[in-house]
C-alpha positions in Angstrom: -38.1 218.1 -234.9 -37.3 214.7 -233.7 -39.6 213.4 -231.0 -37.1 212.0 -228.5 -39.8 210.5 -226.3 -41.0 208.4 -229.2 -37.5 207.3 -230.2 -36.6 206.3 -226.7 -39.8 204.4 -226.4 -39.1 202.3 -229.5 -35.5 201.6 -228.4 -36.7 200.3 -225.1 -39.1 198.0 -226.9 -36.6 196.7 -229.4 -33.6 196.1 -227.1 -35.4 193.5 -224.9 -36.6 191.8 -228.1 -33.0 191.5 -229.3 -31.9 190.1 -225.9 -34.7 187.6 -225.9 -33.8 186.3 -229.4 -30.2 185.9 -228.4 -31.1 184.0 -225.3 -33.4 181.7 -227.3 -30.6 181.0 -229.8 -28.1 180.1 -227.0 -30.5 177.7 -225.4 -30.7 175.5 -228.6 -27.0 174.7 -228.1 -24.4 174.1 -230.7 -22.8 170.9 -229.4 -24.0 167.3 -230.2 -26.6 165.6 -228.0 -25.3 163.5 -225.2 -24.7 159.9 -226.1 -26.2 157.2 -223.9 -23.6 155.5 -221.7 -22.9 151.8 -222.0 -21.5 149.0 -219.8 -19.5 146.2 -221.3 -18.5 142.7 -220.0 -15.7 140.3 -221.0 -16.9 136.7 -220.9 -14.0 134.2 -220.9 -15.0 130.6 -221.6 -12.3 127.9 -220.9 -12.4 124.3 -222.2 -11.6 121.9 -219.4 -12.0 118.7 -221.4 -9.4 116.3 -222.9 -10.6 115.9 -226.4 -13.9 117.8 -226.8 -13.6 121.0 -228.8 -16.3 123.6 -228.0 -18.4 125.2 -230.7 -18.4 129.0 -231.1 -19.9 130.4 -227.9 -23.3 132.2 -227.7 -23.5 135.0 -225.1 -26.8 136.6 -224.3 -27.5 139.6 -222.0 -31.1 139.7 -220.8 -33.5 140.5 -218.0 -35.3 138.0 -215.9 -37.7 135.7 -217.8 -35.3 134.4 -220.5 -33.4 131.1 -220.4 -31.3 129.3 -223.0 -32.6 126.0 -221.5 -34.5 124.5 -218.6 -33.7 121.0 -217.3 -36.7 118.8 -217.8 -38.2 120.7 -220.7 -37.9 120.4 -224.4 -35.1 122.3 -226.2 -35.9 125.1 -228.5 -35.0 124.7 -232.2 -32.1 127.2 -231.6 -30.7 125.1 -228.8 -31.2 121.9 -230.8 -29.1 123.4 -233.7 -26.4 124.5 -231.2 -26.3 121.1 -229.4 -26.4 118.9 -232.5 -24.4 120.9 -235.0 -22.5 123.6 -233.0 -24.2 126.4 -234.9 -25.3 129.3 -232.6 -27.0 131.3 -235.3 -30.6 130.2 -234.6 -30.2 130.4 -230.9 -28.9 134.0 -231.1 -31.8 134.9 -233.5 -34.3 133.4 -231.0 -32.7 135.4 -228.2 -32.7 138.7 -230.2 -36.4 138.3 -230.8 -37.2 137.9 -227.1 -38.4 141.1 -225.4 -36.2 140.4 -222.3 -33.0 140.3 -224.3 -30.7 143.4 -224.4 -27.8 142.2 -226.5 -26.2 139.1 -228.0 -22.7 138.2 -229.0 -20.9 135.2 -230.6 -17.4 133.7 -230.2 -15.2 133.8 -233.3 -14.2 130.2 -233.5 -14.3 126.8 -231.8 -12.3 126.5 -228.5 -10.0 123.5 -228.4 -9.2 121.4 -225.3 -7.4 123.5 -222.7 -8.1 126.6 -224.8 -10.2 129.7 -224.0 -11.8 132.7 -225.7 -13.0 136.1 -224.5 -16.3 137.3 -225.9 -17.3 140.9 -225.3 -20.9 142.1 -224.9 -22.2 145.6 -224.3 -25.5 147.0 -223.0 -26.9 150.4 -222.1 -26.4 151.4 -218.5 -30.1 151.8 -218.2 -30.5 148.0 -218.8 -28.1 147.1 -215.9 -30.7 146.7 -213.1 -31.4 143.0 -212.9 -29.2 142.2 -215.9 -28.2 138.6 -216.4 -25.8 136.8 -218.8 -26.4 133.4 -220.3 -23.8 131.3 -222.3 -24.1 128.3 -224.5 -21.6 126.0 -226.4 -21.6 122.4 -227.8 -19.2 119.6 -227.0 -18.7 118.8 -230.7 -17.5 115.2 -230.4 -20.9 114.2 -229.2 -24.4 113.8 -230.6 -26.1 116.6 -228.7 -24.1 117.6 -225.6 -23.8 121.2 -224.6 -22.7 123.4 -221.7 -22.9 126.9 -220.5 -24.7 129.1 -218.0 -28.2 130.2 -217.3 -28.9 133.7 -216.0 -25.8 134.7 -214.1 -26.6 138.0 -212.3 -24.2 140.7 -213.4 -26.3 144.0 -213.2 -24.8 145.1 -209.8 -21.2 144.4 -210.7 -18.9 147.4 -210.5 -16.2 148.1 -213.0 -13.4 145.6 -212.4 -15.5 143.1 -210.6 -15.2 139.4 -211.6 -17.5 136.4 -211.4 -16.3 132.9 -212.0 -18.0 129.5 -212.0 -17.9 126.0 -213.6 -20.5 124.3 -215.7 -21.4 120.6 -216.4 -22.4 119.0 -219.6 -26.1 118.7 -220.5 -27.9 116.5 -223.0 -30.3 118.4 -225.3 -32.5 115.3 -225.5 -33.0 115.8 -229.3 -30.7 113.1 -230.7 -30.0 109.6 -229.5 -26.5 109.2 -228.1 -25.4 106.7 -230.7 -21.7 108.0 -230.7 -21.6 107.1 -234.4 -19.4 109.2 -236.6 -22.2 109.8 -239.1 -24.1 111.8 -236.5 -21.2 113.6 -234.8 -20.0 116.9 -236.4 -16.7 117.2 -234.5 -13.3 116.0 -235.7 -13.7 112.6 -234.1 -16.8 112.0 -236.3 -17.0 114.4 -239.3 -20.7 113.5 -239.8 -23.9 115.6 -239.9 -24.7 118.2 -237.4 -28.3 119.4 -237.0 -31.1 117.1 -238.0 -34.7 118.4 -237.5 -35.9 114.8 -236.7 -35.8 114.3 -232.9 -35.0 110.6 -232.3 -34.3 110.8 -228.6 -37.4 109.6 -226.9 -36.7 111.8 -223.9 -37.0 115.1 -225.9 -36.0 117.1 -222.8 -32.9 118.6 -221.5 -31.1 116.6 -218.8 -27.7 116.2 -217.3 -25.5 114.3 -219.8 -24.6 110.7 -218.9 -21.2 111.0 -220.6 -19.5 109.3 -223.5 -19.3 105.5 -223.2 -16.9 104.9 -226.2 -15.8 101.8 -228.0 -13.0 101.4 -225.4 -15.5 101.0 -222.6 -17.8 98.4 -224.2 -20.1 100.2 -226.7 -19.2 98.2 -229.9 -21.1 100.6 -232.2 -19.4 103.7 -230.9 -16.9 105.5 -233.1 -15.5 107.4 -230.1 -12.6 106.4 -228.0 -11.8 107.0 -224.3 -10.1 110.2 -225.4 -13.5 111.8 -226.1 -14.8 110.9 -222.6 -15.3 113.8 -220.2 -15.8 114.5 -216.5 -17.7 117.3 -215.0 -17.2 120.2 -215.0 -16.4 120.7 -218.7 -16.2 124.5 -218.9 -15.1 127.4 -216.7 -16.8 130.8 -217.3 -15.3 134.1 -216.0 -17.2 137.3 -216.4 -15.6 140.7 -215.8 -17.2 144.1 -215.9 -14.9 146.1 -218.1 -16.6 149.6 -218.1 
């Protein structure tokens, strides 16, 4: 004879167990984990000079505490390489190693007079609070002039918001402003770019005094009045894309 009470007892014990296993299996989920959301910015750099091509732009997204340069202090090696030779590689590497930096990006090519380029940079949305953008580029028909922006606040920008400003030319203070072709990497000179020897006695970043040129009395200069510039030298526009 079958003991019904025993059979029913076992069934009641097994059924909840099955339900429990099914519930556990469903909670593990079958879809992919949620991806972190990002925010992106389009940085447009426009060249306002007459005959000063700009080197490929460096764009750096960071928190407070990082600066590409500080007026009155010595340039880093990365800034020196950018300002003397137009190469942003070392500057971007320095930035990537800094704990405050969230992302870096580089322009694709030099920007000619009256030209512009858009550089995109992306960060995690969790890094937006207090986020700042810095930009750097060389005026290549000079010894060590550069321009850009330090720490533009962008973290509270909504999608579609824009921020525009102008920037002057700075002197890296790492190379004497001889204006000789041998020491100018741009098309007006064709000489060397970065030289690790710092022969500018100032050795500190300052506002650039401008190009003198042979047409204005500097007999040893290989630059003409065409390479002279007035401030501002660049316009920077930042747009929050998403």
